[in-house]
GUDO-800060 format. One record per atom (N, C-alpha, C): residue in three letters; x, y, z. Coordinates in pm, whole numbers, padded with zeros to 5 digits, always signed. Example, Ala and Ser with C-alpha at 12.3 -4.5 7.8 and 13.67 -1.06 7.14 Angstrom:
2
Ala+01319-00569+00780/Ala+01230-00450+00780/Ala+01320-00330+00780/Ser+01285-00225+00708/Ser+01367-00106+00714/Ser+01290+00003+00787/
// end
This chain:
325
Unk-08616-01850-01491/Unk-08467-01855-01548/Unk-08353-01711-01478/Unk-08469-01607-01412/Unk-08368-01524-01364/Unk-08284-01572-01239/Unk-08372-01621-01153/Unk-08295-01673-01069/Unk-08184-01777-01070/Unk-08222-01867-01176/Unk-08114-01972-01204/Unk-07987-01944-01243/Unk-08028-01801-01276/Unk-07961-01712-01425/Unk-07808-01605-01255/Unk-07939-01642-01143/Unk-07781-01530-01056/Unk-07716-01633-00957/Unk-07809-01799-00957/Unk-07731-01887-00887/Unk-07600-01888-00960/Unk-07671-01901-01109/Unk-07497-01978-01183/Unk-07395-01837-01168/Unk-07459-01701-01143/Unk-07355-01593-01131/Unk-07258-01570-00995/Unk-07334-01666-00900/Unk-07337-01603-00775/Unk-07208-01749-00734/Unk-07242-01881-00808/Unk-07130-01978-00757/Unk-07029-01965-00849/Unk-07026-01872-00962/Unk-06867-01823-01028/Unk-06788-01761-00959/Unk-06861-01653-00876/Unk-06814-01520-00812/Unk-06724-01608-00710/Unk-06836-01722-00599/Unk-06763-01825-00539/Unk-06614-01913-00557/Unk-06640-01934-00703/Unk-06528-02030-00749/Unk-06430-01954-00746/Unk-06494-01845-00781/Unk-06344-01749-00862/Unk-06251-01700-00706/Unk-06308-01662-00650/Unk-06241-01635-00478/Unk-06150-01717-00389/Unk-06217-01883-00429/Unk-06200-02037-00362/Unk-06046-02051-00435/Unk-06025-01994-00539/Unk-05889-02046-00727/Unk-05816-01938-00675/Unk-05845-01803-00644/Unk-05783-01721-00644/Unk-05716-01698-00466/Unk-05777-01776-00357/Unk-05767-01742-00231/Unk-05610-01836-00200/Unk-05646-01936-00339/Unk-05563-02037-00307/Unk-05426-02095-00345/Unk-05414-02015-00483/Unk-05344-01911-00556/Unk-05196-01885-00431/Unk-05270-01781-00408/Unk-05217-01668-00278/Unk-05153-01766-00172/Unk-05242-01883-00129/Unk-05141-01945-00009/Unk-05022-02014-00058/Unk-05102-02085-00195/Unk-04909-02139-00276/Unk-04832-02076-00271/Unk-04824-01950-00332/Unk-04711-01897-00351/Unk-04700-01802-00271/Unk-04733-01774-00149/Unk-04683-01703-00055/Unk-04552-01798-00011/Unk-04526-01917+00006/Unk-04346-01960+00025/Unk-04272-01898-00067/Unk-04303-01864-00206/Unk-04160-01804-00329/Unk-04164-01660-00292/Unk-04274-01563-00236/Unk-04276-01464-00263/Unk-04206-01357-00117/Unk-04275-01479-00001/Unk-04223-01439+00175/Unk-04330-01350+00180/Unk-04436-01369+00123/Unk-04565-01244+00186/Unk-04638-01334+00353/Unk-04555-01440+00363/Unk-04626-01549+00438/Unk-04521-01657+00490/Unk-04435-01583+00586/Unk-04294-01668+00597/Unk-04300-01772+00682/Unk-04302-01906+00667/Unk-04311-02017+00780/Unk-04204-02030+00883/Unk-04181-02019+00973/Unk-04069-02045+01068/Unk-04049-02175+01034/Unk-03923-02202+01062/Unk-03831-02318+01056/Unk-03842-02362+01181/Unk-03830-02450+01220/Unk-03784-02490+01362/Unk-03661-02503+01382/Unk-03649-02508+01511/Unk-03473-02445+01537/Unk-03440-02630+01535/Unk-03276-02613+01457/Unk-03188-02725+01457/Unk-03176-02702+01567/Unk-03120-02880+01609/Unk-03060-02883+01741/Unk-02908-02913+01708/Unk-02821-02793+01799/Unk-02661-02786+01761/Unk-02608-02901+01832/Unk-02517-02995+01729/Unk-02499-03138+01783/Unk-02378-03101+01820/Unk-02332-03159+01957/Unk-02220-03136+02004/Unk-02135-03238+02041/Unk-02026-03243+01971/Unk-01942-03342+01975/Unk-01853-03322+02160/Unk-01901-03430+02183/Unk-01847-03518+02357/Unk-01685-03456+02385/Unk-01637-03521+02255/Unk-01495-03544+02289/Unk-01410-03454+02173/Unk-01407-03320+02165/Unk-01355-03226+02126/Unk-01261-03198+02122/Unk-01140-03194+02080/Unk-01008-03185+02150/Unk-00974-03046+02172/Unk-00955-03048+02291/Unk-00880-02909+02376/Unk-00800-02866+02231/Unk-00688-02867+02189/Unk-00555-02793+02127/Unk-00665-02749+02038/Unk-00789-02780+01950/Unk-00924-02729+01872/Unk-00959-02604+01879/Unk-00978-02607+02006/Unk-01005-02521+02090/Unk-00926-02422+02122/Unk-00806-02420+02193/Unk-00644-02296+02203/Unk-00632-02290+02073/Unk-00654-02336+01924/Unk-00625-02325+01821/Unk-00692-02185+01773/Unk-00872-02222+01793/Unk-00942-02078+01772/Unk-00907-01998+01851/Unk-00950-01982+01973/Unk-00908-01857+02072/Unk-00772-01837+02019/Unk-00709-01882+01942/Unk-00541-01810+01863/Unk-00620-01711+01782/Unk-00680-01788+01695/Unk-00694-01742+01556/Unk-00776-01601+01546/Unk-00905-01651+01670/Unk-00963-01479+01688/Unk-00891-01419+01767/Unk-00804-01438+01867/Unk-00664-01333+01939/Unk-00637-01268+01811/Unk-00555-01362+01682/Unk-00471-01272+01560/Unk-00628-01220+01548/Unk-00712-01269+01487/Unk-00838-01196+01439/Unk-00845-01010+01469/Unk-00843-00997+01627/Unk-00895-00907+01632/Unk-00779-00803+01643/Unk-00677-00878+01681/Unk-00548-00816+01641/Unk-00514-00762+01528/Unk-00531-00793+01440/Unk-00488-00722+01268/Unk-00634-00639+01252/Unk-00769-00683+01315/Unk-00887-00566+01329/Unk-00856-00453+01393/Unk-00831-00454+01493/Unk-00808-00289+01560/Unk-00678-00251+01534/Unk-00590-00273+01482/Unk-00479-00225+01465/Unk-00491-00057+01320/Unk-00419+00036+01372/Unk-00413+00137+01261/Unk-00279+00141+01210/Unk-00246+00128+01110/Unk-00177+00210+01023/Unk-00088+00283+01065/Unk+00065+00293+01071/Unk+00148+00429+01110/Unk+00082+00537+01016/Unk+00059+00512+00910/Unk+00029+00597+00805/Unk-00092+00671+00863/Unk-00198+00615+00920/Unk-00273+00685+00936/Unk-00310+00847+01019/Unk-00160+00806+01050/Unk-00155+00940+01171/Unk-00067+01041+01099/Unk-00042+01028+00947/Unk+00036+01105+00866/Unk-00067+01202+00803/Unk-00048+01317+00822/Unk-00151+01418+00789/Unk-00076+01426+00584/Unk-00197+01403+00523/Unk-00179+01449+00365/Unk-00145+01587+00367/Unk+00006+01598+00253/Unk+00007+01739+00233/Unk+00038+01771+00083/Unk+00036+01861+00062/Unk+00045+01961-00109/Unk-00086+02038-00145/Unk-00073+02155-00174/Unk-00211+02234-00241/Unk-00243+02258-00388/Unk-00180+02086-00432/Unk-00240+02088-00564/Unk-00360+02027-00537/Unk-00446+02013-00685/Unk-00606+01900-00681/Unk-00562+01773-00720/Unk-00417+01732-00779/Unk-00447+01632-00841/Unk-00295+01540-00739/Unk-00346+01395-00754/Unk-00239+01323-00669/Unk-00124+01306-00744/Unk+00019+01318-00653/Unk+00130+01266-00707/Unk+00118+01101-00822/Unk+00160+01167-00938/Unk+00182+01063-01017/Unk+00245+00906-00937/Unk+00149+00827-00879/Unk+00179+00686-00776/Unk+00317+00603-00875/Unk+00321+00558-00974/Unk+00384+00518-01041/Unk+00514+00587-01019/Unk+00593+00742-00986/Unk+00645+00799-00931/Unk+00687+00799-00806/Unk+00577+00758-00746/Unk+00634+00728-00524/Unk+00724+00745-00495/Unk+00819+00562-00582/Unk+00853+00478-00525/Unk+00995+00557-00534/Unk+01020+00627-00643/Unk+01155+00723-00700/Unk+01136+00804-00576/Unk+01046+00877-00578/Unk+01068+01011-00516/Unk+01096+00979-00364/Unk+01019+00897-00304/Unk+01043+00829-00184/Unk+01227+00770-00159/Unk+01303+00742-00202/Unk+01402+00701-00219/Unk+01499+00794-00249/Unk+01475+00879-00288/Unk+01568+00971-00312/Unk+01565+01122-00183/Unk+01434+01136-00160/Unk+01458+01156-00040/Unk+01534+01063+00072/Unk+01513+00945+00064/Unk+01551+00853+00205/Unk+01748+00914+00158/Unk+01742+00935+00068/Unk+01915+00959-00016/Unk+01936+01061+00103/Unk+01894+01150+00108/Unk+01839+01285+00180/Unk+01918+01296+00299/Unk+01784+01146+00391/Unk+01787+01160+00535/Unk+01885+01084+00551/Unk+01986+00942+00483/Unk+02103+00872+00508/Unk+02213+00992+00545/Unk+02244+01142+00474/Unk+02353+01230+00532/Unk+02327+01306+00608/Unk+02181+01285+00696/Unk+02121+01375+00788/Unk+02084+01549+00707/Unk+02040+01546+00602/Unk+02045+01698+00489/Unk+01874+01674+00513/Unk+01789+01745+00613/Unk+01696+01680+00611/Unk+01645+01873+00590/Unk+01706+01936+00539/Unk+01689+02077+00396/Unk+01709+02045+00318/Unk+01763+01914+00280/Unk+01793+01927+00122/Unk+01583+01845+00128/Unk+01579+01709+00168/Unk+01447+01682+00188/Unk+01348+01792+00171/Unk+01295+01891+00272/Unk+01218+02004+00276/Unk+01256+02041+00109/Unk+01374+02112+00074/Unk+01439+02177-00096/Unk+01328+02075-00168/Unk+01337+01936-00190/Unk+01317+01856-00292/Unk+01157+01896-00284/Unk+01095+01865-00164/Unk+00935+01805-00204/Unk+00849+01943-00188/Unk+00937+02052-00189/Unk+00907+02203-00266/Unk+00849+02256-00420/Unk+00920+02177-00413/Unk+00914+02180-00604/Unk+00820+02102-00653/Unk+00734+02016-00541/Unk+00568+01880-00600/Unk+00468+01987-00524/Unk+00487+02048-00421/Unk+00353+02092-00301/Unk+00256+02154-00377/Unk+00352+02243-00460/Unk+00218+02378-00483/Unk+00163+02312-00625/Unk+00174+02175-00630/Unk+00144+02163-00801/Unk-00001+01998-00762/Unk+00087+01884-00646/Unk+00042+01781-00616/Unk+00001+01804-00498/Unk-00076+01679-00472/Unk-00115+01673-00373/Unk-00049+01534-00321/Unk-00031+01452-00166/Unk+00021+01381-00161/Unk-00076+01336+00008/Unk-00137+01228-00055/Unk-00236+01155+00035/Unk-00314+01010+00005/Unk-00220+00954-00090/Unk-00285+00784-00112/Unk-00164+00715-00104/Unk-00176+00609-00078/Unk-00044+00490-00066/Unk+00060+00576-00059/Unk+00146+00525-00132/Unk+00276+00519-00130/Unk+00361+00664-00126/Unk+00247+00777-00143/Unk+00235+00948-00177/Unk+00232+00942-00024/Unk+00186+00906+00095/Unk+00155+00914+00190/Unk+00251+00864+00275/Unk+00337+00811+00247/Unk+00461+00777+00297/Unk+00575+00872+00286/Unk+00564+00948+00108/Unk+00675+01023+00148/Unk+00605+01221+00189/Unk+00496+01169+00212/Unk+00431+01304+00363/Unk+00483+01274+00479/Unk+00508+01176+00502/Unk+00542+01114+00616/Unk+00715+01162+00617/Unk+00764+01109+00524/Unk+00896+01178+00502/Unk+00911+01347+00541/Unk+00833+01382+00460/Unk+00813+01512+00484/Unk+00797+01595+00625/Unk+00714+01535+00679/Unk+00664+01575+00837/Unk+00792+01502+00940/Unk+00794+01399+00943/Unk+00973+01381+00997/Unk+01118+01466+00968/Unk+01102+01550+00836/Unk+01241+01593+00801/Unk+01166+01787+00874/Unk+01052+01787+00875/Unk+01002+01909+00919/Unk+01036+01943+01028/Unk+00996+01820+01138/Unk+01015+01783+01295/Unk+01173+01824+01276/Unk+01274+01731+01227/Unk+01382+01723+01267/Unk+01446+01880+01249/Unk+01420+01904+01129/Unk+01458+02078+01115/Unk+01392+02210+01243/Unk+01317+02186+01286/Unk+01230+02251+01399/Unk+01331+02253+01518/Unk+01393+02081+01578/Unk+01504+02086+01647/Unk+01615+02183+01683/Unk+01669+02195+01548/Unk+01736+02315+01570/Unk+01782+02431+01632/Unk+01819+02485+01777/Unk+01838+02596+01842/Unk+01787+02545+01961/Unk+01670+02487+01986/Unk+01595+02440+02098/Unk+01692+02359+02212/Unk+01684+02390+02341/Unk+01757+02287+02463/Unk+01759+02184+02444/Unk+01844+02097+02519/Unk+01887+02006+02511/Unk+01740+01936+02598/Unk+01704+01958+02730/Unk+01564+01935+02787/Unk+01453+01960+02644/Unk+01433+02028+02612/Unk+01341+02055+02481/Unk+01328+01950+02405/Unk+01447+01914+02373/Unk+01419+01820+02291/Unk+01432+01706+02315/Unk+01464+01644+02456/Unk+01381+01521+02498/Unk+01266+01526+02516/Unk+01169+01624+02568/Unk+01055+01609+02522/Unk+00931+01520+02447/Unk+01048+01613+02339/Unk+00963+01636+02208/Unk+00957+01508+02116/Unk+01137+01455+02173/Unk+01149+01312+02030/Unk+01143+01231+02066/Unk+01061+01171+02139/Unk+00990+01020+02167/Unk+00906+00973+02076/Unk+00810+01094+02071/Unk+00656+01109+01970/Unk+00703+01197+01832/Unk+00789+01210+01792/Unk+00819+01289+01654/Unk+00806+01261+01550/Unk+00825+01162+01535/Unk+00857+01096+01441/Unk+00788+00993+01340/Unk+00705+00989+01252/Unk+00580+00957+01219/Unk+00637+00811+01093/Unk+00716+00775+01055/Unk+00788+00681+00969/Unk+00902+00627+01055/Unk+00964+00499+01022/Unk+01001+00410+01071/Unk+01177+00427+01003/Unk+01160+00453+00919/Unk+01267+00478+00806/Unk+01331+00628+00868/Unk+01280+00703+00857/Unk+01326+00813+00953/Unk+01371+00814+01090/Unk+01250+00742+01153/Unk+01254+00724+01333/Unk+01459+00631+01389/Unk+01480+00548+01268/Unk+01568+00499+01224/Unk+01696+00540+01202/Unk+01705+00679+01095/Unk+01832+00733+01050/Unk+01836+00860+01148/Unk+01719+00971+01160/Unk+01772+01050+01199/Unk+01794+01100+01295/Unk+01776+00957+01427/Unk+01835+01015+01559/Unk+01992+01003+01565/Unk+02049+00924+01473/Unk+02194+00902+01466/Unk+02299+00986+01437/Unk+02201+01074+01347/Unk+02311+01286+01340/Unk+02255+01333+01467/Unk+02186+01300+01590/Unk+02212+01372+01719/Unk+02304+01347+01816/Unk+02345+01429+01901/Unk+02414+01392+02046/Unk+02344+01254+02105/Unk+02446+01223+02137/Unk+02427+01068+02202/Unk+02372+01109+02274/Unk+02354+01244+02386/Unk+02270+01228+02518/Unk+02138+01248+02478/Unk+02098+01325+02358/Unk+01971+01354+02363/Unk+01928+01270+02246/Unk+01946+01143+02222/Unk+01863+01057+02170/Unk+01855+00990+02277/Unk+01963+00943+02404/Unk+01980+00877+02446/Unk+01780+00825+02521/Unk+01703+00926+02526/Unk+01597+00956+02604/Unk+01483+00857+02462/Unk+01567+00818+02348/Unk+01453+00751+02258/Unk+01462+00600+02279/Unk+01505+00544+02322/Unk+01549+00445+02361/Unk+01505+00328+02430/Unk+01403+00188+02432/Unk+01344+00141+02531/Unk+01425+00063+02577/Unk+01534+00023+02508/Unk+01626-00114+02583/Unk+01799-00012+02605/Unk+01791-00047+02739/Unk+01957+00014+02762/Unk+02041-00094+02722/Unk+02015-00197+02675/Unk+02088-00261+02611/Unk+02065-00213+02428/Unk+02027-00130+02434/Unk+02078-00092+02299/Unk+02218-00034+02288/Unk+02263-00068+02161/Unk+02382+00012+02098/Unk+02346+00177+02082/Unk+02473+00248+02135/Unk+02401+00397+02057/Unk+02578+00442+01968/Unk+02493+00438+01831/Unk+02642+00461+01730/Unk+02708+00612+01732/Unk+02810+00611+01757/Unk+02822+00767+01735/Unk+02914+00861+01612/Unk+02930+00730+01508/Unk+02911+00821+01369/Unk+02826+00908+01295/Unk+02839+00998+01280/Unk+02776+01141+01191/Unk+02734+01013+01052/Unk+02755+00924+01011/Unk+02776+00912+00876/Unk+02838+00938+00748/Unk+02770+00932+00616/Unk+02620+00919+00609/Unk+02591+00769+00654/Unk+02530+00716+00619/Unk+02453+00584+00655/Unk+02419+00549+00542/Unk+02365+00467+00471/Unk+02274+00404+00439/Unk+02196+00294+00462/Unk+02069+00272+00401/Unk+01962+00159+00387/Unk+02015+00071+00304/Unk+02079-00071+00348/Unk+02068-00147+00296/Unk+01981-00279+00270/Unk+01833-00285+00416/Unk+01763-00385+00393/Unk+01666-00347+00488/Unk+01526-00355+00409/Unk+01425-00339+00545/Unk+01331-00475+00522/Unk+01257-00483+00662/Unk+01154-00637+00688/Unk+01061-00603+00803/Unk+01006-00698+00810/Unk+00889-00685+00926/Unk+00877-00826+01000/Unk+00855-00771+01114/Unk+00794-00914+01186/Unk+00697-00845+01256/Unk+00581-00982+01185/Unk+00450-00931+01261/Unk+00401-01001+01360/Unk+00473-01074+01408/Unk+00371-01149+01500/Unk+00498-01199+01617/Unk+00446-01255+01743/Unk+00540-01289+01837/Unk+00574-01474+01757/Unk+00493-01490+01705/Unk+00561-01601+01636/Unk+00658-01595+01579/Unk+00690-01457+01461/Unk+00748-01461+01413/Unk+00879-01373+01473/Unk+00842-01353+01582/Unk+00953-01293+01668/Unk+01060-01401+01678/Unk+00999-01537+01747/Unk+01046-01656+01762/Unk+01203-01701+01723/Unk+01158-01651+01542/Unk+01213-01697+01442/Unk+01344-01603+01387/Unk+01351-01457+01453/Unk+01426-01426+01447/Unk+01595-01377+01527/Unk+01676-01278+01465/Unk+01827-01309+01479/Unk+01799-01283+01663/Unk+01916-01326+01714/Unk+01955-01299+01862/Unk+02070-01261+01859/Unk+02044-01121+01966/Unk+02156-01054+01980/Unk+02182-01065+02101/Unk+02385-01130+02115/Unk+02392-01153+02228/Unk+02313-01217+02345/Unk+02311-01306+02306/Unk+02172-01348+02388/Unk+02051-01336+02410/Unk+02005-01207+02346/Unk+01891-01093+02379/Unk+01853-01122+02214/Unk+01742-01228+02243/Unk+01618-01216+02125/Unk+01544-01070+02162/Unk+01569-00969+02089/Unk+01500-00834+02124/Unk+01383-00851+02030/Unk+01311-00876+01908/Unk+01200-00899+01899/Unk+01112-00972+02009/Unk+01139-01067+02070/Unk+01048-01166+02138/Unk+01070-01046+02291/Unk+01151-00977+02310/Unk+01175-00900+02422/Unk+01037-00759+02383/Unk+01043-00761+02278/Unk+01003-00657+02237/Unk+00805-00704+02249/Unk+00743-00757+02195/Unk+00654-00797+02220/Unk+00589-00849+02363/Unk+00703-00897+02453/Unk+00645-00904+02594/Unk+00680-00820+02675/Unk+00767-00671+02631/Unk+00775-00553+02678/Unk+00620-00445+02687/Unk+00664-00449+02534/Unk+00552-00307+02498/Unk+00438-00339+02488/Unk+00369-00331+02566/Unk+00221-00347+02552/Unk+00134-00303+02425/Unk+00085-00344+02369/Unk-00033-00287+02271/Unk+00105-00296+02131/Unk+00208-00372+02168/Unk+00280-00382+02032/Unk+00170-00428+01899/Unk+00171-00404+01805/Unk+00118-00444+01656/Unk+00232-00571+01615/Unk+00347-00464+01536/Unk+00461-00530+01406/Unk+00573-00487+01458/Unk+00681-00521+01423/Unk+00812-00464+01438/Unk+00854-00443+01291/Unk+00920-00272+01245/Unk+00988-00217+01130/Unk+01165-00292+01184/Unk+01158-00348+01089/Unk+01364-00381+01131/Unk+01433-00307+01014/Unk+01535-00190+01016/Unk+01586-00124+00922/Unk+01713-00146+00946/Unk+01807-00185+00817/Unk+01929-00191+00845/Unk+02001-00085+00784/Unk+02116-00103+00843/Unk+02176+00045+00795/Unk+02362+00023+00783/Unk+02430+00029+00709/Unk+02583+00032+00714/Unk+02606+00192+00692/Unk+02783+00202+00695/Unk+02832+00291+00676/Unk+02907+00249+00532/Unk+02960+00358+00423/Unk+03048+00343+00336/Unk+03157+00287+00403/Unk+03184+00289+00495/Unk+03384+00301+00591/Unk+03328+00159+00622/Unk+03262+00094+00699/Unk+03238+00002+00687/Unk+03103-00092+00687/Unk+03124-00146+00562/Unk+02998-00247+00502/Unk+02936-00326+00566/Unk+03033-00432+00634/Unk+03055-00558+00719/Unk+02968-00492+00848/Unk+02958-00416+00857/Unk+02891-00353+01016/Unk+02781-00317+01002/Unk+02632-00378+01018/Unk+02563-00425+01000/Unk+02452-00340+01104/Unk+02374-00210+01097/Unk+02379-00197+01243/Unk+02198-00191+01217/Unk+02123-00232+01243/Unk+02006-00316+01271/Unk+01904-00214+01365/Unk+01841-00121+01328/Unk+01754-00056+01409/Unk+01573-00134+01403/Unk+01492-00184+01550/Unk+01448-00221+01553/Unk+01291-00117+01603/Unk+01197-00104+01539/Unk+01115+00039+01559/Unk+00985-00021+01557/Unk+00958-00028+01690/Unk+00826-00116+01721/Unk+00698-00027+01666/Unk+00570-00096+01636/Unk+00480+00025+01571/Unk+00401-00078+01632/Unk+00295+00059+01740/Unk+00162-00055+01832/Unk+00026+00005+01698/Unk-00048-00059+01829/Unk-00225-00047+01803/Unk-00226+00032+01722/Unk-00246+00162+01788/Unk-00277+00264+01719/Unk-00182+00344+01629/Unk-00125+00271+01605/Unk-00017+00351+01498/Unk+00126+00403+01545/Unk+00157+00442+01679/Unk+00268+00501+01709/Unk+00381+00452+01706/Unk+00472+00497+01664/Unk+00600+00432+01647/Unk+00685+00472+01772/Unk+00781+00359+01801/Unk+00878+00367+01904/Unk+01028+00313+01858/Unk+01109+00404+01852/Unk+01295+00308+01839/Unk+01295+00244+01991/Unk+01292+00139+01985/Unk+01323-00007+02084/Unk+01526+00041+02139/Unk+01563-00024+02020/Unk+01720+00046+01987/Unk+01799-00002+01856/Unk+01942-00027+01853/Unk+01988-00048+01788/Unk+02094-00128+01787/Unk+02115-00264+01714/Unk+02177-00409+01738/Unk+02271-00425+01578/Unk+02326-00497+01656/Unk+02478-00536+01540/Unk+02509-00685+01562/Unk+02481-00762+01449/Unk+02461-00879+01473/Unk+02564-00973+01504/Unk+02601-01078+01597/Unk+02659-01133+01713/Unk+02803-01212+01534/Unk+02911-01153+01598/Unk+03057-01234+01507/Unk+03129-01126+01444/Unk+03033-01002+01453/Unk+03086-00868+01387/Unk+03153-00757+01423/Unk+03272-00721+01432/Unk+03348-00694+01486/Unk+03313-00512+01480/Unk+03297-00421+01611/Unk+03294-00277+01651/Unk+03329-00279+01736/Unk+03268-00105+01744/Unk+03353-00033+01868/Unk+03225+00011+01939/Unk+03092-00024+01883/Unk+02984+00060+01937/Unk+02950+00057+02117/Unk+02905+00121+02147/Unk+02897+00097+02342/Unk+02727+00072+02352/Unk+02707+00068+02433/Unk+02529+00081+02466/Unk+02568+00192+02534/Unk+02372+00192+02620/Unk+02320+00274+02628/Unk+02339+00302+02802/Unk+02371+00158+02842/Unk+02413+00132+02977/Unk+02539+00193+02998/Unk+02655+00184+02908/Unk+02760+00239+02933/Unk+02743+00353+02929/Unk+02738+00426+02865/Unk+02693+00642+02871/Unk+02666+00623+02938/Unk+02569+00603+03035/Unk+02502+00651+03152/Unk+02541+00668+03266/Unk+02689+00496+03292/Unk+02745+00498+03361/Unk+02925+00548+03343/Unk+02899+00631+03214/Unk+03014+00704+03206/Unk+02953+00863+03273/Unk+02874+00896+03304/Unk+02769+01023+03281/Unk+02792+01055+03394/Unk+02730+00929+03501/Unk+02731+00909+03637/Unk+02854+00955+03683/Unk+02926+00848+03711/Unk+03075+00842+03750/Unk+03210+00967+03684/Unk+03146+01030+03605/Unk+03239+01145+03545/Unk+03176+01257+03490/Unk+03087+01275+03438/Unk+03047+01362+03331/Unk+02961+01443+03450/Unk+02883+01422+03496/Unk+02819+01462+03664/Unk+02894+01583+03724/Unk+02973+01480+03799/Unk+03080+01497+03940/Unk+03175+01650+03869/Unk+03184+01640+03703/Unk+03262+01752+03678/Unk+03210+01861+03670/Unk+03049+01858+03620/Unk+02983+01939+03528/Unk+03007+02026+03696/Unk+02947+01938+03826/Unk+02928+02014+03965/Unk+03023+02056+04004/Unk+03168+01994+04029/Unk+03317+02110+04039/Unk+03302+02241+03960/Unk+03264+02210+03823/Unk+03251+02335+03776/Unk+03183+02455+03841/Unk+03066+02387+03834/Unk+02961+02510+03890/Unk+02996+02530+04076/Unk+03086+02488+04109/Unk+03111+02464+04247/Unk+03219+02553+04200/Unk+03328+02580+04138/Unk+03452+02653+04051/Unk+03393+02795+04006/Unk+03314+02817+03959/Unk+03275+02934+03898/Unk+03220+02987+04008/Unk+03113+02911+04122/Unk+03031+02991+04195/Unk+03107+03064+04322/Unk+03287+02988+04293/Unk+03370+03024+04387/Unk+03477+03156+04371/Unk+03468+03158+04209/Unk+03544+03298+04175/Unk+03447+03388+04218/Unk+03335+03366+04159/Unk+03236+03471+04139/Unk+03213+03554+04303/Unk+03257+03459+04398/Unk+03286+03499+04554/Unk+03343+03607+04568/Unk+03507+03558+04501/Unk+03624+03612+04515/Unk+03637+03726+04423/Unk+03533+03792+04373/Unk+03549+03869+04290/Unk+03592+03862+04081/Unk+03592+03750+04087/Unk+03703+03668+03946/Unk+03545+03678+03867/Unk+03575+03753+03699/Unk+03399+03757+03623/Unk+03514+03593+03589/Unk+03429+03484+03532/Unk+03446+03422+03448/Unk+03418+03423+03325/Unk+03578+03318+03253/Unk+03620+03382+03096/Unk+03530+03368+03015/Unk+03409+03259+03059/Unk+03345+03323+02908/Unk+03227+03425+02978/Unk+03205+03469+03055/Unk+03104+03544+03085/Unk+03172+03691+02974/Unk+03361+03673+03050/Unk+03422+03838+03004/Unk+03389+03868+02852/Unk+03393+03670+02810/Unk+03419+03694+02642/Unk+03298+03788+02602/Unk+03209+03722+02647/Unk+03094+03777+02565/Unk+03069+03908+02604/Unk+03049+03948+02687/Unk+03099+04107+02731/Unk+03190+04187+02614/Unk+03309+04146+02639/Unk+03421+04176+02516/Unk+03363+04177+02395/Unk+03301+04066+02346/Unk+03228+04083+02187/Unk+03100+04029+02186/Unk+03022+04134+02234/Unk+02869+04030+02177/Unk+02823+04025+02094/Unk+02873+04074+01915/Unk+02846+04055+01868/Unk+02856+03878+01794/Unk+02929+03798+01854/Unk+03004+03668+01820/Unk+02918+03562+01896/
// end
């Protein structure tokens, strides 16, 4: 009896092990404890693939890479403000517009004064507020140009601005010789009116395809040229400006934005068919070469000759007699 009893117990244990082992084997497909590798599927290649599909895919991939790599100009703007709370975003648009109104009249000091009201208790670091921080930075930069030599200004001007609106407006209040270094296009107009100006419209040209649809100025397709000439160009900001005295003369600033977020002023243009008296950069360069430089050289030679003859230049004599002026 004892022997039969142990045979029954042993048989039961063996049967239990078999059942458990079978269950584990069956459940492994559900919980992934013993995954089964699927046989690799053969890729079906269509031998008559249309070449245009390949080129279209290539363009789409290139466009995707261009959008992925690009860094917004706002990434180059440093947040400002000493407060712990963000300036109310629902008020950001109104504040930015009020700051740009000052810029349209060249009143950068007014921009700085207006911002001082908010910096102590607010932070400007998100969304539209970062645009405001950029306008504030540009006003600070422009204010810092006061008192600098023309040669110094020419060096820092091309890389000093962080927002497209301020890059479009502020140079119009600088002497023509100073801002000439900004333009990438020698065919750019260089308006001499001091303002005030007003931003009438703004829009974006975001791809070479969009550039093809843009307006042409004196047979010059500006947007197309920008994508062809400026390596690493991401998109174009067009800022349309007018003066109250000449509301029909639309001056359009073309501001390029590179992949790394840097901005460049390509030039100013007036639509065809509109009468205006603005001249381009090449015109002023020719005037300088033909008349201004020879005149400066003559004046220097004359002053040197006067000094050799013992004559004191009038400007030097005036400064000596009136040192406080």
